[in-house]
N, C-alpha and C positions, 0 to 999 in steps of 0.2 A: 604790805606784808614783806616784800623784798626790798623795800626802800622807796623813797619818794622819787618821782620822775621816771619810773620804769613802767611804761604802759604795756609793753609786750615783752615778756621774759625771753621769748625766742630770739629777740634781737639784742638782748643785753650781752655785750661782749666787747672785746677790743676792736677798734676800728682802724687798726694799724697793719692789716694784712696778716694777723695772727691766725694761722690755720693748723689744726691738728687732725690727724686721722687716728682714731683709737679703735683697736680690735677688741671686740667684746665676746666673751664666752661664758657659759654656765653649764652645769650638768654634763661634763665630759664623761664621767662614770667609766674611766678607763683604769684597769688594774695594771696595764703596762703600755708603754709607748708602741705604736705600730706605724707602718709605712703609710697607711691611708690617712691617719691623723696628721702626720708630717706633711703629706702632699697637699691636703686642703689648707694647712697653715701657710705653706709656701705660695699657694695659688691665691688665696683670698686675703691674706694679711700682708701682702707685698706692699711696702711703702708705709706701713703704720708707724706711729710714733711710740705707742705704749700698748699694753694689753691689760684689760680689766677682766677678772674672772670672778663671777658671782657664786662661787662655791660648788661643791660636789665634784672635785677633782677625782676623789676616791684614793688615788695613790700618789705618794710624794714625787715619784719620777716624772709625773705630768707637770707638776709645778716647777720642778727643776728644768725641764725642757723648755717650758714657756719663758722662764726667766732668763734662759740662755739666748733667747731670740730677741727680746726687747724688755724694757722695764715692765715688771709684772706688779700690778696692784690688785690685791685679791682679798676675799673674805672666805671663811670656811662655811661648809654646808653640813646638813644633817647626816650625810653619808660619808663624810671625810674621816680619814684615819686620825689617830691621836696626834701624830707628828704634825699634820696639817692644822689641826685645831690649836695646837700650841704655837704655831707660826703665824697664823692669820686670825684677825679678830672676827667676830660674828657680824659686825657692821662697822662702817666707817664713812666719813665724809671726806671727799677729795676735792681739790680745786684744780680745774683744768681751764686755762685762760682765766677769765673772771667768773666762771660758772662753778657753783657748788653742786657736787653730785653725790648723792647718797648711794652707797653700794652695800647690798645685803643679799643673802640667799633667799630668805623667806621660809615659811613653814606652814604646816597644817594643810587643810584642804585647798585645792586650787581655786575654789569658789571663795571670793572675798579676799584673795591674797593682796590685791592692790590697796585696799583700805587698811589692811594690817601693816603692810610695809610703809604706807604713807604715815601711819601713826608713830613710826620709829624715827622720823626726821622732822625737824622744824623748818628752817629756812633753807631749802634747796631748790635748784632749778630743774633737776632731773633725779629720778630714782632708777638705778639699774638693779635688777633683781633676777632671780632664777626660780628653782624649785619645781615649777609647774611643767617645765619642758615645752611650754606654749609661747611662741614668739608674740611679743607685744611692742608696739611702737606708736604711741598716741599721747595726746595732751589731755590732761584733766585740769581744767582751770589754767593755772600758770605753771604746771609741772609736767615734764616729759616722763612718761612711764615707759621704760625700755627693758624688755626681756629678750635676750638673744635666742631663746629656745635651747635646744640641745643639738650639738653636732653629731651625736652618736646614738642617742636613745630617745626618740620621740614617741609618744603614745599614739597620737593621731595625725601629727604633722610630719612633713618631710624634715630631715635633718637641717638645722639652720645654725647660723652664727650671726653676729652683728658688727656693725661699724657705727661709731659716733663721729660725726663731722663737727668740729668745733672751730668757729671763727667769729664772725659778727653775730652769728646765732648758733644754736645747737640743734642738730638734726640727727635722727637715727635712721639706719638702713638695715633691713633684715635681708640676709643672703641665704637662698636655698642652695643646699649642697647637692 
């Protein structure tokens, strides 16, 4: 599926010391930037190389702030304003190292969301998604499913965000705030 000779996609990557630390957010749901959000960004995203946002910024000033910190790669979510929807696609595939990563917000019921987002991408090593506000970091067959949860509005979990570590393999980390 991902090419011949690749027995374990978790170890498919550059073997030349290529390491990236990617900050991952979704479902920030902020109407305005606040000091608490800035503080956990400074604390938990120190030393990151890029920021992925899987939608539901809600207000443009959050996207502006994030893009002023590091390169922002994002998609829009169902709660995003029109200006965000015009600026970011609903889904995209990005390449980090030699990994193909699907980035999407997701939609509908939280039940079955992974099978729905899986159906949006063909050949990827990981899918980063949001919408459910439920953190996820696990492999299904040869694909890493990664949802950073929400740093501001969780329904039943503590506020969370995520880090993707990319080098010889790709690994996710969920951080409780």
